[in-house]
C-alpha angles and dihedrals in degrees: 000000000000112000105223094172095107091057095044092048094047093047093048093048093049093045090052091049092050091050090055099045117110119245091254091061092044089052091051090069107281093109094047093047092047091049090051089051092047090051090050092050092046091051091050091051093049093049090052094046097040110023113190094025120104112250120236120235118250106242123238104253093179136274095283092056098048093096090056092045091052092049093051094046092046093049090047089055091048090055093044091052092048092051093046091051091050091049092049093046090055094055123085099231134125121306093260091069094112095049095093097055091040092050092046089050093050092049093049092049090051091050094049093047091048091056091044091055091057096049 
């Protein structure tokens, strides 16, 4: 089973931090960077859940909603990765079958932590 706890923990911590930032910090780029990250996570989740279909772009709901948008997109990706790992575990394919969800997980965790370090 793929352990998605690092991603869920990183997303929740960053979302909480964004919700508590003052408007001045959000204006300095935190909101824009968090929205870009949320869009990236949402796109990753959609590509896992609906391969071959074009992903939609997460709308900009405003700087005060970006923490919630990040949380939703991050949790969607967590669930998509869990489901993908379960699907792959059920198939009788080579032993590298879980590499794709694990790699996707590692990349997402890196991206979230990188944004968190800046804000």
